[in-house]
NUSESE-666509 format. One record per atom (N, C-alpha, C, CB): x, y, z. Coordinates in steps of 0.2 Angstrom, whole numbers. Each point is the difference from the previous one (the first is absolute). Glycine has a CB too. Example, Ala and Ser with C-alpha at 12.3 -4.5 7.8 and 13.67 -1.06 7.14 Angstrom:
<milums>
MILUM     px     py     pz
MILUM     66    -28     39
MILUM     -4      6      0
MILUM      4      6      0
MILUM     -9     -6      6
MILUM      7     11    -10
MILUM      4      6      1
MILUM     -4      5      3
MILUM      6     -3    -10
</milums>
This chain:
<milums>
MILUM     px     py     pz
MILUM   -361    585    -16
MILUM     -4     -5     -2
MILUM     -1      0     -8
MILUM     -5      0     12
MILUM      4      6    -14
MILUM     -2      1     -7
MILUM      7     -2     -4
MILUM     -9     10      2
MILUM     15     -8      0
MILUM      6     -2     -3
MILUM      0     -8     -2
MILUM      6     10      6
MILUM     -8    -14     -1
MILUM      0     -7     -1
MILUM     -5     -2     -5
MILUM      3     -2     11
MILUM     -9      5    -12
MILUM     -5     -1     -5
MILUM      2      2     -7
MILUM     -9      1      9
MILUM     13      4     -9
MILUM      2      2     -7
MILUM      5     -5     -3
MILUM     -1     12      4
MILUM      6    -14      1
MILUM      5     -5     -2
MILUM     -3     -7     -3
MILUM      7      5      8
MILUM    -14     -6     -6
MILUM     -3     -6     -2
MILUM     -4      0     -6
MILUM      0     -3     12
MILUM      0      9    -15
MILUM     -4      1     -6
MILUM      4     -3     -6
MILUM     -6     11      5
MILUM      4    -17     -8
MILUM      4     -3     -5
MILUM      0      4     -7
MILUM     -2    -11      6
MILUM     -4     14     -7
MILUM      0      4     -6
MILUM      4      6      0
MILUM    -12     -4     -1
MILUM     13      7      6
MILUM      4      6      1
MILUM      7     -2     -1
MILUM     -8      6      7
MILUM     10    -12     -3
MILUM      7     -2     -1
MILUM      2     -2     -7
MILUM     -1     -5     12
MILUM     -4      2    -15
MILUM      2     -2     -8
MILUM      1      7     -4
MILUM     -7    -11      1
MILUM      2     16      1
MILUM      1      6     -4
MILUM      7      3      2
MILUM    -13      2      0
MILUM     15     -2      6
MILUM      6      3      1
MILUM      6     -4     -3
MILUM     -5      4     11
MILUM      5    -10    -11
MILUM      5     -4     -3
MILUM      0      1     -8
MILUM     -1     -9      9
MILUM     -5      9    -12
MILUM      0      2     -7
MILUM      2      7     -1
MILUM    -10     -7     -1
MILUM      9     12      5
MILUM      3      6     -1
MILUM      8      0      1
MILUM    -11      5      5
MILUM     13     -9      0
MILUM      7     -1      0
MILUM      3     -3     -6
MILUM     -1     -2     12
MILUM     -2     -2    -15
MILUM      3     -3     -7
MILUM      1      6     -5
MILUM     -6    -11      2
MILUM      1     15     -2
MILUM      0      6     -5
MILUM      6      4      2
MILUM    -12     -1     -2
MILUM     13      3      8
MILUM      5      4      3
MILUM      7     -3     -2
MILUM     -8      5      9
MILUM      8    -11     -7
MILUM      7     -4     -1
MILUM      2      0     -8
MILUM     -3     -7     10
MILUM     -2      6    -14
MILUM      1      0     -7
MILUM      2      6     -3
MILUM     -8     -9     -1
MILUM      5     15      4
MILUM      1      6     -3
MILUM      6      4      4
MILUM    -12      1     -2
MILUM     13     -2      8
MILUM      5      3      4
MILUM      6     -4      2
MILUM     -9      7      4
MILUM      9    -13     -4
MILUM      5     -5      2
MILUM      0     -1      7
MILUM      7      4     -9
MILUM     -3     -8     12
MILUM      0     -2      7
MILUM      1      6      5
MILUM      4    -11     -4
MILUM      0     15      2
MILUM      1      6      4
MILUM     -6      4      1
MILUM     12      0     -3
MILUM    -16      0     -2
MILUM     -6      5      0
MILUM     -6     -4      3
MILUM      4      5    -10
MILUM     -3    -11     12
MILUM     -6     -4      4
MILUM      0      2      7
MILUM      1     -9     -9
MILUM     -4     14     11
MILUM     -1      2      7
MILUM     -8      0      1
MILUM     10      8      0
MILUM    -11     -8      7
MILUM     -7      0      2
MILUM     -4      6     -3
MILUM      4     -7     11
MILUM      0     12    -10
MILUM     -4      7     -3
MILUM     -1     -1     -7
MILUM      6      7      8
MILUM     -2    -10    -12
MILUM     -1     -1     -7
MILUM     -6     -4     -2
MILUM     12      2     -2
MILUM    -12     -8      6
MILUM     -6     -5      0
MILUM     -6      4      2
MILUM      8    -10      2
MILUM     -8     13      3
MILUM     -6      4      2
MILUM     -3      4     -5
MILUM      4      0     12
MILUM      1      4    -15
MILUM     -2      5     -6
MILUM     -3     -4     -6
MILUM      9      8      4
MILUM     -6    -13     -6
MILUM     -2     -4     -6
MILUM     -7     -3      2
MILUM     12     -3     -3
MILUM    -13      0      9
MILUM     -6     -3      1
MILUM     -6      5      2
MILUM      7    -10      4
MILUM     -5     16     -4
MILUM     -4      6      2
MILUM     -4     -1      7
MILUM     -2      2    -13
MILUM      6     -4     18
MILUM     -2     -1      6
MILUM      3      5      5
MILUM     -2    -12     -2
MILUM      0     13      8
MILUM      3      5      5
MILUM      7     -2      1
MILUM    -12      2      5
MILUM     16      3     -4
MILUM      7     -1      2
MILUM      0     -4      7
MILUM      4     11     -6
MILUM      1    -16      6
MILUM      1     -4      5
MILUM     -4     -7      0
MILUM      1     10      6
MILUM     -5    -11    -11
MILUM     -4     -6     -1
MILUM      4     -6     -1
MILUM     -9      7     -5
MILUM     14     -6      0
MILUM      4     -6     -2
MILUM      4     -2      7
MILUM      1      4    -12
MILUM      1      0     16
MILUM      4     -2      6
MILUM     -4     -3      5
MILUM      7     10     -2
MILUM    -14    -10      1
MILUM     -4     -4      4
MILUM     -1     -7     -2
MILUM     -6     10      3
MILUM      8    -11     -9
MILUM     -1     -7     -3
MILUM      7     -4     -1
MILUM    -10      5     -6
MILUM     15     -2      6
MILUM      7     -3     -1
MILUM      4      2      6
MILUM     -1      0    -13
MILUM      5     -5     16
MILUM      4      1      5
MILUM      6      5     -2
MILUM     -3    -11      5
MILUM      5     10    -11
MILUM      6      4     -2
MILUM      1     -1     -8
MILUM      6     -1     12
MILUM     -1      4    -14
MILUM      1     -1     -8
MILUM      1     -7     -2
MILUM      4     12      0
MILUM      0    -16      4
MILUM      1     -7     -1
MILUM     -7     -3     -1
MILUM     11      0      6
MILUM    -15      1     -2
MILUM     -7     -3      0
MILUM     -3      2     -6
MILUM     -1     -1     12
MILUM      1      7    -14
MILUM     -3      2     -6
MILUM      3     -3     -6
MILUM     -3     11      5
MILUM      9    -11     -6
MILUM      4     -3     -5
MILUM     -2     -8     -1
MILUM      9      8      1
MILUM     -9    -11      5
MILUM     -2     -7      0
MILUM     -7     -1     -3
MILUM      8     -2     10
MILUM    -13      6     -7
MILUM     -7     -1     -2
MILUM     -1      2     -8
MILUM     -3      2     12
MILUM      7      3    -14
MILUM     -1      1     -7
MILUM      3     -6     -4
MILUM      2     13      2
MILUM      3    -16      0
MILUM      3     -6     -4
MILUM     -5     -5     -1
MILUM     11      3      5
MILUM    -15     -5      0
MILUM     -5     -5      0
MILUM     -6      2     -5
MILUM      3     -3     12
MILUM     -5     10    -11
MILUM     -6      2     -4
MILUM      1      1     -7
MILUM     -3      6     10
MILUM      9     -5    -12
MILUM      2      1     -7
MILUM     -2     -7     -4
MILUM      9      9      2
MILUM     -7    -14      1
MILUM     -1     -7     -3
MILUM     -7     -2      0
MILUM     11     -3      4
MILUM    -15      5      1
MILUM     -7     -1      0
MILUM     -3      4     -6
MILUM     -1     -1     12
MILUM      3      7    -13
MILUM     -3      3     -6
MILUM      3     -2     -7
MILUM     -1     10      8
MILUM      6    -13     -8
MILUM      3     -3     -6
MILUM     -3     -6     -3
MILUM     11      5      3
MILUM    -14     -9      2
MILUM     -3     -6     -2
MILUM     -6      0     -5
MILUM      3     -4     12
MILUM     -3     -1    -16
MILUM     -6      1     -5
MILUM     -7     -2      4
MILUM      8     -4    -10
MILUM    -13      7      7
MILUM     -7     -1      3
MILUM     -2     -7     -2
MILUM     -3     12     -1
MILUM     -3    -14      4
MILUM     -2     -7     -2
MILUM     -2     -1     -7
MILUM     -4      0     12
MILUM      1      5    -15
MILUM     -2     -1     -7
MILUM      6     -1     -5
MILUM     -9      8      2
MILUM     15     -4      0
MILUM      6     -1     -4
MILUM      3     -8      1
MILUM      2     13      1
MILUM     -2    -15      5
MILUM      2     -7      2
MILUM     -5     -5     -4
MILUM      5      4     12
MILUM    -11     -3    -11
MILUM     -5     -4     -4
MILUM      2     -1     -7
MILUM     -9      3      8
MILUM     10      3    -11
MILUM      1      0     -8
MILUM      7     -3     -1
MILUM     -6     11     -1
MILUM     11    -11      5
MILUM      6     -3     -1
MILUM      0     -7      0
MILUM      5      9      6
MILUM    -10    -12     -4
MILUM     -1     -7      1
MILUM     -4     -3     -6
MILUM      0      0     12
MILUM     -3      5    -16
MILUM     -4     -2     -6
MILUM      4     -2     -6
MILUM     -9      7      4
MILUM      7    -11     -9
MILUM      3     -1     -6
MILUM      6     -5      0
MILUM     -4     11     -3
MILUM      7    -12     -2
MILUM      6     -4     -1
MILUM      6      3      4
MILUM     -4     -4    -11
MILUM      8      1     15
MILUM      5      2      4
MILUM      7     -1     -4
MILUM     -6     -2     11
MILUM      7      6    -16
MILUM      6     -1     -5
MILUM      4      6      1
MILUM     -6     -7     -8
MILUM     11      8      3
MILUM      5      5      0
MILUM     -4      7     -1
MILUM      9     -8     -4
MILUM    -14      8      0
MILUM     -4      6     -2
MILUM     -4      2      6
MILUM     -1     -3    -12
MILUM     -1     -1     16
MILUM     -4      1      6
MILUM      5      3      5
MILUM     -9     -9     -2
MILUM     15      6      3
MILUM      5      2      4
MILUM      2      7     -1
MILUM      4    -11      1
MILUM     -3     13     -7
MILUM      2      7     -3
MILUM     -6      5      2
MILUM      7     -5     -9
MILUM    -13      3      8
MILUM     -6      4      2
MILUM      0      1      7
MILUM     -7     -5     -9
MILUM      8      0     13
MILUM      0      2      8
MILUM      6      4      2
MILUM     -5    -11      1
MILUM     11     11     -5
MILUM      5      4      2
MILUM     -1      7     -2
MILUM      8     -9     -1
MILUM    -11     10     -5
MILUM     -2      7     -2
MILUM     -5      3      5
MILUM      1     -3    -12
MILUM     -6     -1     14
MILUM     -5      2      5
MILUM      4      3      7
MILUM     -9     -8     -5
MILUM     14      3      7
MILUM      4      2      6
MILUM      3      6     -1
MILUM      1    -12      2
MILUM      3     13     -8
MILUM      4      6     -1
MILUM     -5      6      0
MILUM      9     -6     -6
MILUM    -14      6      3
MILUM     -5      6     -1
MILUM     -3      1      7
MILUM     -2     -3    -12
MILUM      0     -2     16
MILUM     -3      1      6
MILUM      5      3      5
MILUM     -8    -10     -2
MILUM     14      8      2
MILUM      5      3      5
MILUM      2      7     -2
MILUM      4    -12      2
MILUM     -4     13     -9
MILUM      2      7     -2
MILUM     -5      5      1
MILUM      7     -6     -9
MILUM    -14      3      9
MILUM     -5      5      1
MILUM      0      2      8
MILUM     -7     -6     -9
MILUM     10      3     13
MILUM      0      2      7
MILUM      7      2      1
MILUM     -8     -8      4
MILUM     10     13     -8
MILUM      7      3     -1
MILUM      2      2      7
MILUM     -1      3    -12
MILUM     -3      1     16
MILUM      2      3      6
MILUM      2     -6      5
MILUM     -7     10     -2
MILUM      3    -15      2
MILUM      2     -6      4
MILUM      6     -3     -2
MILUM    -12     -2      2
MILUM     14      1     -8
MILUM      6     -3     -2
MILUM      6      4      2
MILUM     -6     -6     -9
MILUM      5     13      7
MILUM      6      4      2
MILUM      1      0      7
MILUM     -3      7    -10
MILUM     -3     -7     14
MILUM      1      0      8
MILUM      4     -6      2
MILUM    -11      7      1
MILUM      9    -13     -5
MILUM      3     -6      2
MILUM      8      0     -1
MILUM    -11     -6     -3
MILUM     13      9     -3
MILUM      7      1     -1
MILUM      3      4      6
MILUM     -2      0    -13
MILUM     -1      6     15
MILUM      2      4      5
MILUM      1     -5      7
MILUM     -5     11     -5
MILUM      0    -15      6
MILUM      0     -4      6
MILUM      6     -5     -1
MILUM    -12      1      2
MILUM     13     -4     -8
MILUM      6     -5      0
MILUM      6      4      1
MILUM     -6     -6     -9
MILUM      7     12      7
MILUM      6      4      2
MILUM      1      1      7
MILUM      0      5    -11
MILUM     -6     -3     14
MILUM      0      1      7
MILUM      1     -6      5
MILUM     -8     10     -3
MILUM      6    -16      0
MILUM      1     -6      4
MILUM      7     -2      1
MILUM    -11     -4     -5
MILUM     16      7      1
MILUM      7     -1      1
MILUM      2      3      7
MILUM      2      0    -13
MILUM     -6      5     15
MILUM      1      3      7
MILUM     -4     -1      5
MILUM      4      9     -7
MILUM    -10    -13      6
MILUM     -5     -1      5
MILUM     -1     -8      0
MILUM     -5     11     -2
MILUM      8    -15      7
MILUM     -1     -7      0
MILUM     -7     -2      0
MILUM     11      0      6
MILUM    -15      3     -2
MILUM     -7     -2      0
MILUM     -4      0     -6
MILUM      0      4     12
MILUM      2      2    -16
MILUM     -3      0     -6
MILUM      3     -5     -5
MILUM     -2     13      2
MILUM      8    -14     -2
MILUM      3     -5     -4
MILUM     -3     -7      1
MILUM     11      6      0
MILUM    -13     -8      7
MILUM     -3     -6      1
MILUM     -7      0     -3
MILUM      7     -1     11
MILUM    -11      6    -10
MILUM     -6      0     -3
MILUM      0     -1     -8
MILUM     -4      8     10
MILUM      8     -4    -13
MILUM      0      0     -7
MILUM      3     -7     -2
MILUM      2     12     -1
MILUM      3    -15      4
MILUM      3     -6     -2
MILUM     -6     -6      1
MILUM     12      4      4
MILUM    -15     -4      1
MILUM     -6     -4      1
MILUM     -5      0     -5
MILUM      2      0     12
MILUM     -4      6    -13
MILUM     -6      2     -5
MILUM      2     -2     -7
MILUM     -4      9      8
MILUM     10     -7    -10
MILUM      2     -1     -7
MILUM      2     -8     -1
MILUM      5     12     -1
MILUM     -2    -15      6
MILUM      1     -7      0
MILUM     -7     -4     -1
MILUM     11      1      7
MILUM    -16      1     -3
MILUM     -7     -3      0
MILUM     -3      1     -7
MILUM     -1      2     12
MILUM      2      4    -15
MILUM     -2      1     -7
MILUM      3     -4     -5
MILUM     -2     12      4
MILUM      9    -13     -4
MILUM      3     -4     -4
MILUM     -2     -7      0
MILUM     10      7      1
MILUM    -11    -10      6
MILUM     -2     -7      1
MILUM     -7     -1     -3
MILUM      7      0     10
MILUM    -12      5     -9
MILUM     -7      0     -2
MILUM      0      0     -7
MILUM     -4      6     10
MILUM      8     -2    -14
MILUM      1     -1     -7
MILUM      2     -6     -3
MILUM      2     12      0
MILUM      3    -15      4
MILUM      3     -7     -2
MILUM     -6     -5      1
MILUM     12      3      3
MILUM    -15     -3      2
MILUM     -6     -5      2
MILUM     -5      1     -5
MILUM      3      0     12
MILUM     -5      6    -14
MILUM     -6      2     -5
MILUM      2     -3     -6
MILUM     -3     10      6
MILUM     10     -9     -8
MILUM      2     -2     -7
MILUM      0     -8      0
MILUM      7     10     -1
MILUM     -5    -13      6
MILUM      0     -8      0
MILUM     -7     -3      0
MILUM     11      1      7
MILUM    -16      3     -4
MILUM     -6     -3      0
MILUM     -4      2     -7
MILUM      0      1     13
MILUM      2      4    -16
MILUM     -3      3     -6
MILUM      0     -4     -7
MILUM      2     11      6
MILUM      3    -15     -6
MILUM      1     -3     -7
MILUM      4      4     -5
MILUM    -10     -7      3
MILUM     12     13     -1
MILUM      4      4     -4
MILUM      7     -3     -2
MILUM     -6     10      4
MILUM      8     -9    -10
MILUM      7     -3     -1
MILUM      5      3      4
MILUM     -3     -2    -12
MILUM      9     -1     12
MILUM      6      3      4
MILUM      0     -3      7
MILUM     -1     10     -6
MILUM      6     -8     10
MILUM      1     -3      7
MILUM      1      6      5
MILUM      5    -11     -5
MILUM     -3      9     11
MILUM      1      5      5
MILUM      5      5     -2
MILUM     -4     -8      8
MILUM      9      6    -12
MILUM      5      5     -2
MILUM     -2      5     -5
MILUM      8     -9      2
MILUM    -13      7     -6
MILUM     -3      4     -5
MILUM     -4      6      4
MILUM     -1    -10     -9
MILUM     -2      8     14
MILUM     -4      5      4
MILUM      5      5      3
MILUM     -9     -9      3
MILUM     14      6      0
MILUM      5      5      3
MILUM      4      4     -5
MILUM      1     -8      9
MILUM      0      6    -14
MILUM      4      4     -6
MILUM     -5      5     -2
MILUM      7    -10     -4
MILUM    -14      8      3
MILUM     -4      6     -2
MILUM     -1      5      5
MILUM     -6     -9     -7
MILUM      5      6     14
MILUM      0      5      5
MILUM      5      5      0
MILUM     -5     -9      7
MILUM     11      7     -8
MILUM      6      4      0
MILUM      0      5     -6
MILUM      7     -9      7
MILUM     -8      6    -13
MILUM      0      4     -6
MILUM     -6      5      0
MILUM      5    -10     -6
MILUM    -11      8      8
MILUM     -5      5     -1
MILUM      0      5      5
MILUM     -7     -9     -5
MILUM     10      8     11
MILUM      1      5      5
MILUM      4      5     -2
MILUM     -1     -8      9
MILUM      7      7    -12
MILUM      4      5     -3
MILUM     -3      4     -6
MILUM     10     -7      4
MILUM    -14      3     -8
MILUM     -4      4     -5
MILUM     -4      5      2
MILUM      1    -11     -7
MILUM     -5      9     13
MILUM     -5      5      3
MILUM      4      6      3
MILUM     -8    -10      2
MILUM     14      8      1
MILUM      4      6      2
MILUM      2      5     -5
MILUM      5     -8      9
MILUM     -3      5    -15
MILUM      1      4     -6
MILUM     -6      4     -2
MILUM      9     -8     -4
MILUM    -14      5      4
MILUM     -6      3     -3
MILUM     -3      6      5
MILUM     -3    -11     -5
MILUM      4     10     11
MILUM     -2      5      5
MILUM      5      5      1
MILUM     -7     -8      5
MILUM     13      7     -5
MILUM      5      5      2
MILUM      3      3     -6
MILUM      3     -6     10
MILUM     -2      3    -16
MILUM      3      3     -6
MILUM     -5     -2     -6
MILUM     12      0      5
MILUM    -18      3     -5
MILUM     -5     -3     -5
MILUM      2      1     -7
MILUM     -8      3      9
MILUM     13      1    -11
MILUM      2      1     -7
MILUM      5     -5     -2
MILUM     -3     12      1
MILUM      5    -16      3
MILUM      5     -5     -2
MILUM     -3     -5     -5
MILUM      6      1     11
MILUM    -12     -4    -10
MILUM     -3     -4     -4
MILUM     -7      2     -2
MILUM      6     -9      5
MILUM     -8      8    -11
MILUM     -7      2     -2
MILUM     -5     -5      3
MILUM      4      6    -11
MILUM    -10     -5     11
MILUM     -5     -5      2
MILUM      0     -6     -4
MILUM     -7      9      4
MILUM      9     -8    -11
MILUM      0     -6     -4
MILUM      6     -4      1
MILUM     -5      7     -9
MILUM     11     -4     11
MILUM      6     -3      2
MILUM     -1     -4      7
MILUM      7      8     -6
MILUM    -11     -5     10
MILUM     -1     -4      6
MILUM     -4     -6     -1
MILUM      0     11      6
MILUM     -5    -10    -10
MILUM     -5     -6     -2
MILUM      5     -5     -3
MILUM    -10      7     -2
MILUM     14     -6     -3
MILUM      4     -5     -3
MILUM      5     -3      5
MILUM     -1      7    -11
MILUM      4     -3     16
MILUM      5     -2      5
MILUM     -4     -5      5
MILUM      7     11     -1
MILUM    -13    -10      2
MILUM     -4     -5      5
MILUM     -1     -6     -4
MILUM     -6      9      6
MILUM      4     -9    -12
MILUM      0     -6     -4
MILUM      6     -4     -1
MILUM     -9      6     -6
MILUM     15     -2      5
MILUM      6     -3     -1
MILUM      3     -3      7
MILUM      3      8     -9
MILUM     -5     -5     14
MILUM      2     -2      7
MILUM     -3     -7      1
MILUM      2     12      5
MILUM     -9    -12     -6
MILUM     -4     -7      1
MILUM      3     -5     -5
MILUM    -10      6      3
MILUM     11     -5     -9
MILUM      2     -5     -5
MILUM      7     -2      2
MILUM     -6      6     -9
MILUM     11     -2     11
MILUM      7     -2      2
MILUM      0     -3      7
MILUM      4      9     -7
MILUM     -8     -7     11
MILUM      0     -4      7
MILUM     -3     -7     -1
MILUM     -1     11      6
MILUM     -3    -12    -10
MILUM     -3     -6     -1
MILUM      5     -5     -4
MILUM    -12      5      0
MILUM     16     -2     -5
MILUM      4     -4     -4
MILUM      7     -1      3
MILUM     -6      4    -10
MILUM      7     -1     16
MILUM      7      0      3
MILUM      2     -7      2
MILUM     -1     12      4
</milums>
């Protein structure tokens, strides 16, 4: 009976998933074991196995959780709607995005691991495809309603460009200086709007 109660503790489940994100970012997909998650979460051995049916279940739940943690908070969303919605505002929003995602470096690195792992796990691929498509569609819808310059193609081009810039920043941080990253974000916005 206690086993069923433990499985229903949503705070512990989130703590285990967050621990799994850290393990995945640090150790890669092969290192993501229930034992490693238990150790990272500082819980008794066997705890993770009470919450997740198998590793596929764990991978899938991590895939959903990363995106929850990457979303901007309400204050950031409110600030994005203030002021003139011009190219300068667009660039400011893209700088905030790159900085926010880069700040959750373990989450983004774990997401890269999940993307690779999804080539071998159809359920994970389905979760990531659905979640990422929803994210792209939400960004296009937000852009259309915001009055920002550009169109849906601008949004997709920036999505693709900035994702790779973030990969470079997190995996090979000496490729570009912070000043170069700043200038590249501005150039990406400018060129995607003028394309």
